[in-house]
NULUM-588869 format. One record per residue (C-alpha): z, y, x negated. Coordinates in steps of 0.5 Angstrom, whole numbers, plus 500, padded with zeros to 3 digits. Last residue first. Example, Ala and Ser with C-alpha at 12.3 -4.5 7.8 and 13.67 -1.06 7.14 Angstrom:
<pts>
<c3: 514; c2: 498; c1: 473> .
<c3: 516; c2: 491; c1: 475> .
</pts>
This chain:
<pts>
<c3: 337; c2: 563; c1: 535> .
<c3: 336; c2: 562; c1: 527> .
<c3: 335; c2: 568; c1: 524> .
<c3: 338; c2: 566; c1: 518> .
<c3: 341; c2: 573; c1: 517> .
<c3: 344; c2: 572; c1: 525> .
<c3: 345; c2: 564; c1: 524> .
<c3: 349; c2: 566; c1: 518> .
<c3: 354; c2: 571; c1: 522> .
<c3: 354; c2: 566; c1: 527> .
<c3: 356; c2: 561; c1: 522> .
<c3: 360; c2: 565; c1: 519> .
<c3: 364; c2: 567; c1: 524> .
<c3: 366; c2: 560; c1: 527> .
<c3: 367; c2: 558; c1: 520> .
<c3: 372; c2: 563; c1: 519> .
<c3: 376; c2: 562; c1: 526> .
<c3: 376; c2: 555; c1: 524> .
<c3: 379; c2: 557; c1: 517> .
<c3: 384; c2: 561; c1: 520> .
<c3: 386; c2: 556; c1: 524> .
<c3: 387; c2: 552; c1: 519> .
<c3: 390; c2: 556; c1: 514> .
<c3: 395; c2: 559; c1: 520> .
<c3: 397; c2: 551; c1: 521> .
<c3: 398; c2: 550; c1: 514> .
<c3: 402; c2: 556; c1: 512> .
<c3: 406; c2: 554; c1: 519> .
<c3: 407; c2: 547; c1: 516> .
<c3: 409; c2: 550; c1: 508> .
<c3: 414; c2: 554; c1: 512> .
<c3: 417; c2: 548; c1: 516> .
<c3: 418; c2: 545; c1: 509> .
<c3: 420; c2: 551; c1: 505> .
<c3: 426; c2: 551; c1: 511> .
<c3: 427; c2: 543; c1: 510> .
<c3: 427; c2: 544; c1: 503> .
<c3: 432; c2: 551; c1: 504> .
<c3: 437; c2: 546; c1: 509> .
<c3: 437; c2: 540; c1: 503> .
<c3: 438; c2: 545; c1: 497> .
<c3: 444; c2: 549; c1: 501> .
<c3: 447; c2: 541; c1: 503> .
<c3: 446; c2: 539; c1: 496> .
<c3: 451; c2: 545; c1: 493> .
<c3: 456; c2: 544; c1: 499> .
<c3: 456; c2: 537; c1: 496> .
<c3: 456; c2: 539; c1: 489> .
<c3: 462; c2: 545; c1: 491> .
<c3: 466; c2: 540; c1: 494> .
<c3: 466; c2: 535; c1: 488> .
<c3: 469; c2: 539; c1: 483> .
<c3: 475; c2: 543; c1: 485> .
<c3: 476; c2: 540; c1: 492> .
<c3: 475; c2: 533; c1: 489> .
<c3: 478; c2: 534; c1: 483> .
<c3: 485; c2: 537; c1: 486> .
<c3: 485; c2: 531; c1: 492> .
<c3: 484; c2: 526; c1: 486> .
<c3: 491; c2: 529; c1: 483> .
<c3: 494; c2: 529; c1: 489> .
<c3: 491; c2: 521; c1: 491> .
<c3: 495; c2: 520; c1: 483> .
<c3: 501; c2: 523; c1: 484> .
<c3: 502; c2: 520; c1: 491> .
<c3: 500; c2: 513; c1: 488> .
<c3: 505; c2: 514; c1: 482> .
<c3: 511; c2: 516; c1: 488> .
<c3: 509; c2: 509; c1: 491> .
<c3: 509; c2: 505; c1: 485> .
<c3: 516; c2: 508; c1: 483> .
<c3: 518; c2: 507; c1: 490> .
<c3: 517; c2: 501; c1: 490> .
<c3: 521; c2: 499; c1: 483> .
<c3: 526; c2: 502; c1: 485> .
<c3: 525; c2: 498; c1: 491> .
<c3: 525; c2: 492; c1: 488> .
<c3: 530; c2: 494; c1: 483> .
<c3: 535; c2: 494; c1: 489> .
<c3: 532; c2: 487; c1: 491> .
<c3: 533; c2: 484; c1: 484> .
<c3: 540; c2: 487; c1: 484> .
<c3: 542; c2: 484; c1: 491> .
<c3: 540; c2: 478; c1: 490> .
<c3: 543; c2: 477; c1: 484> .
<c3: 549; c2: 480; c1: 488> .
<c3: 548; c2: 475; c1: 494> .
<c3: 548; c2: 469; c1: 488> .
<c3: 555; c2: 471; c1: 485> .
<c3: 558; c2: 472; c1: 492> .
<c3: 555; c2: 465; c1: 494> .
<c3: 558; c2: 462; c1: 487> .
<c3: 565; c2: 466; c1: 489> .
<c3: 565; c2: 462; c1: 495> .
<c3: 564; c2: 455; c1: 493> .
<c3: 569; c2: 456; c1: 487> .
<c3: 573; c2: 459; c1: 493> .
<c3: 572; c2: 453; c1: 496> .
<c3: 574; c2: 448; c1: 490> .
<c3: 579; c2: 452; c1: 489> .
<c3: 582; c2: 451; c1: 496> .
<c3: 580; c2: 443; c1: 496> .
<c3: 584; c2: 442; c1: 489> .
<c3: 591; c2: 446; c1: 492> .
<c3: 590; c2: 442; c1: 499> .
<c3: 590; c2: 436; c1: 494> .
<c3: 595; c2: 438; c1: 490> .
<c3: 600; c2: 440; c1: 496> .
<c3: 598; c2: 433; c1: 499> .
<c3: 600; c2: 429; c1: 492> .
<c3: 606; c2: 434; c1: 493> .
<c3: 608; c2: 432; c1: 500> .
<c3: 607; c2: 424; c1: 498> .
<c3: 611; c2: 424; c1: 493> .
<c3: 616; c2: 428; c1: 496> .
<c3: 616; c2: 423; c1: 502> .
<c3: 616; c2: 417; c1: 497> .
<c3: 622; c2: 421; c1: 494> .
<c3: 626; c2: 422; c1: 500> .
<c3: 624; c2: 414; c1: 501> .
<c3: 627; c2: 412; c1: 495> .
<c3: 633; c2: 417; c1: 497> .
<c3: 634; c2: 413; c1: 503> .
<c3: 633; c2: 406; c1: 499> .
<c3: 638; c2: 408; c1: 494> .
<c3: 643; c2: 411; c1: 499> .
<c3: 643; c2: 405; c1: 503> .
<c3: 644; c2: 401; c1: 497> .
<c3: 650; c2: 405; c1: 495> .
<c3: 653; c2: 403; c1: 501> .
<c3: 654; c2: 408; c1: 507> .
<c3: 658; c2: 406; c1: 513> .
<c3: 662; c2: 402; c1: 509> .
</pts>
């Protein structure tokens, strides 16, 4: 007989062994795929966390910039309203002080010149009165 029971059983054993190896290979592939998917999900979760932190950082930065813009705007208004008139007044006072100094210097020269002229007149008049020649 071309195929005895022993031959059939051996062939069936080899087929069963092949199926067993295929099943192990398939299980190994499933395990590998599961680990790969798990790693991908971990990476995606990590990227999502980083994105949310980045998003909140951008939001906070935008709010900070907006607050700074508001503060600068308020400071500009205060400077224009309160400080600039004071600066203008100080400049006017300085200019008035310079003008007053120039007037006093002119008056001093005038008084000095008048005193010298008057002293010359007085000496001449005094010599005539005392008849000193």
